[in-house]
C-alpha positions in Angstrom: -6.2 -5.2 7.4 -4.4 -6.0 4.2 -1.9 -3.6 2.7 -1.7 -5.6 -0.5 -5.4 -5.5 -1.1 -5.9 -1.9 -0.4 -2.9 -0.7 -2.4 -3.6 -2.9 -5.3 -7.3 -2.0 -5.3 -7.0 1.7 -4.7 -3.6 3.3 -5.2 -3.0 2.3 -8.8 -6.5 1.2 -9.7 -7.5 4.9 -9.6 -4.3 6.3 -11.2 -5.1 8.1 -14.4 -2.6 10.8 -14.8 -2.5 13.6 -17.3 1.2 14.0 -17.5 1.4 17.1 -19.7 -0.4 20.0 -18.0 0.0 22.3 -21.0 -1.9 20.0 -23.3 -4.9 18.4 -21.8 -6.7 15.6 -23.7 -10.1 16.4 -25.0 -11.5 12.9 -24.5 -10.8 9.7 -22.8 -11.5 6.0 -23.2 -10.6 3.2 -25.6 -11.7 5.1 -28.7 -9.5 8.1 -27.8 -6.5 5.9 -27.2 -6.9 4.3 -30.6 -7.4 7.5 -32.6 -4.9 9.7 -30.7 -2.2 7.0 -30.8 -2.8 6.4 -34.5 -2.6 10.1 -35.4 0.5 10.6 -33.3 2.3 7.6 -34.6 1.6 8.7 -38.1 2.9 12.2 -37.6 5.6 12.0 -34.9 6.5 8.3 -34.6 5.4 8.1 -31.0 2.2 7.8 -29.0 0.4 10.2 -26.7 -1.3 7.6 -24.5 0.1 4.5 -22.9 -1.0 2.2 -20.2 0.5 0.0 -17.4 -0.8 -3.2 -15.9 -1.3 -2.3 -12.2 -1.4 -5.9 -11.1 2.0 -6.7 -12.6 3.5 -3.4 -11.5 2.8 -3.8 -7.8 3.4 -7.5 -7.7 6.9 -6.9 -9.1 7.7 -3.5 -7.5 10.4 -4.2 -4.9 9.4 -1.1 -2.8 5.8 -2.4 -2.5 7.0 -5.9 -1.6 9.3 -4.6 1.1 6.5 -2.3 2.4 4.1 -5.2 2.5 6.6 -7.4 4.4 7.2 -4.6 7.0 3.5 -4.0 7.5 2.6 -7.7 7.8 5.4 -8.2 10.4 4.1 -5.2 12.4 0.5 -6.5 12.1 1.5 -10.0 13.3 3.4 -8.6 16.2 0.5 -6.5 17.3 -2.0 -9.4 17.0 0.4 -11.7 18.9 0.6 -9.1 21.8 -3.2 -8.7 21.9 -3.8 -12.4 21.8 -1.3 -13.0 24.7 -3.0 -10.4 26.8 -6.5 -11.7 26.0 -5.4 -15.3 26.9 -4.0 -14.1 30.2 -7.3 -12.2 30.9 -9.4 -15.2 30.0 -7.3 -17.4 32.3 -7.9 -15.0 35.2 -11.6 -14.9 34.5 -11.7 -18.7 34.6 -9.8 -18.7 37.9 -12.3 -16.2 39.4 -15.2 -18.4 38.2 -13.7 -21.4 40.0 -12.6 -19.7 43.2 -15.1 -16.8 43.5 -17.4 -18.9 45.7 -14.8 -18.9 48.5 -14.4 -15.1 48.4 -16.0 -12.5 50.6 -18.5 -10.1 49.0 -15.9 -7.4 49.1 -13.3 -9.6 47.5 -15.7 -10.6 44.7 -16.7 -7.0 44.0 -13.0 -5.9 43.9 -12.0 -8.8 41.6 -14.9 -8.2 39.2 -14.1 -4.5 39.1 -10.5 -5.2 38.2 -11.5 -7.8 35.6 -13.9 -5.3 34.0 -11.2 -2.6 33.9 -8.8 -5.1 32.2 -11.5 -6.0 29.7 -12.1 -2.3 28.8 -8.3 -1.8 28.5 -8.0 -4.7 26.1 -10.9 -3.4 24.0 -9.3 0.1 23.9 -5.9 -1.3 23.0 -7.4 -3.3 20.2 -9.2 -0.3 18.9 -6.2 1.9 19.1 -4.0 -0.7 17.5 -6.5 -1.1 14.6 -6.6 2.7 14.1 -2.9 3.0 14.2 -2.4 0.2 11.6 -5.1 1.7 9.4 -3.3 5.0 9.5 0.1 3.5 8.7 -1.6 1.5 5.9 -3.0 4.6 4.4 0.4 6.3 4.7 2.1 3.5 2.9 -0.5 3.5 0.2 0.1 7.3 -0.4 3.9 6.7 -0.5 3.6 4.1 -3.2 1.1 6.2 -5.1 3.3 9.2 -5.0 6.4 7.3 -6.0 4.8 5.7 -9.0 3.1 9.0 -10.0 6.4 10.9 -9.7 8.2 8.4 -11.9 5.4 8.4 -14.5 5.4 12.2 -14.7 9.2 12.1 -15.2 9.0 9.4 -17.8 6.1 11.1 -19.6 8.1 14.3 -19.9 11.0 12.4 -21.4 8.8 10.4 -23.8 6.1 13.0 -24.6 3.2 11.0 -23.1 0.1 13.0 -22.5 -1.7 10.4 -20.4 -0.9 7.1 -18.6 -3.8 4.8 -18.1 -4.0 1.7 -15.9 -5.1 -1.8 -16.7 -6.2 -4.4 -14.3 -7.8 -7.6 -15.5 -11.5 -7.6 -14.9 -11.4 -4.1 -13.4 -10.6 -1.7 -16.2 -12.2 0.7 -18.6 -9.7 -0.4 -21.2 -11.3 -3.3 -23.0 -8.4 -3.6 -25.5 -5.0 -2.0 -25.7 -2.3 -2.7 -28.3 0.8 -4.3 -26.7 2.9 -1.6 -28.1 1.3 0.9 -25.7 2.0 -1.3 -22.6 4.9 0.3 -20.7 4.6 -1.8 -17.6 8.0 -3.5 -17.8 9.8 -0.2 -18.6 8.2 1.5 -15.6 9.0 -1.5 -13.4 12.6 -1.4 -14.4 12.9 2.3 -13.8 11.1 2.1 -10.4 13.1 -0.8 -9.2 16.4 0.9 -10.3 15.5 4.0 -8.4 14.7 2.0 -5.3 17.9 -0.1 -5.6 19.9 3.2 -5.7 18.0 4.5 -2.6 18.8 1.3 -0.7 22.5 1.4 -1.7 22.7 5.1 -0.6 21.1 4.2 2.7 23.5 1.3 3.2 26.5 3.5 2.5 25.2 6.1 5.0 24.8 3.4 7.6 28.2 2.0 7.0 29.8 5.4 7.2 28.0 6.1 10.5 29.1 2.8 11.9 32.8 3.5 11.1 32.6 6.8 12.8 31.5 5.1 16.0 
């Protein structure tokens, strides 16, 4: 399982947000971006439609990088635990294969039953761990999606954007976009500033709690 691949490929790859619910666009696509932006620039000095580079956004978004690090650490720990138990099981199987000939029928039957139960337990643990990690991965994906979407909605209300499109090299419906419509860096700065403030607030809370103890 790979948090980076799933989030990059799904969470923002599918993010096309109409940020002004009172005024829905009548058409989408590159042609709409061009005509709408041109008309708005001419009349109001701003643009209705902008886009962000999802690859750059997530590769430089500190919350995403921290989430990826946490998830990778948890995945590696789970894999190490399973590998250790599997190695111990394999060693016991090899011992039985070497020494089984000297056991009684009852001892062999009992040992084989125990080994079979351990094998089933390992398989169940592996499946449960995989399911748990997949669930946590999906939850992290949703958190990142929600954080980015919430910030884009707030920014769009401030700037008057009607729609925020995403661009990912080789996987985008936007074949061309004027650089003036690219708000990736602005969004990155805002998202990282918000996340920095959250971390500072959490640090202050932890410090205060420690002093009380």
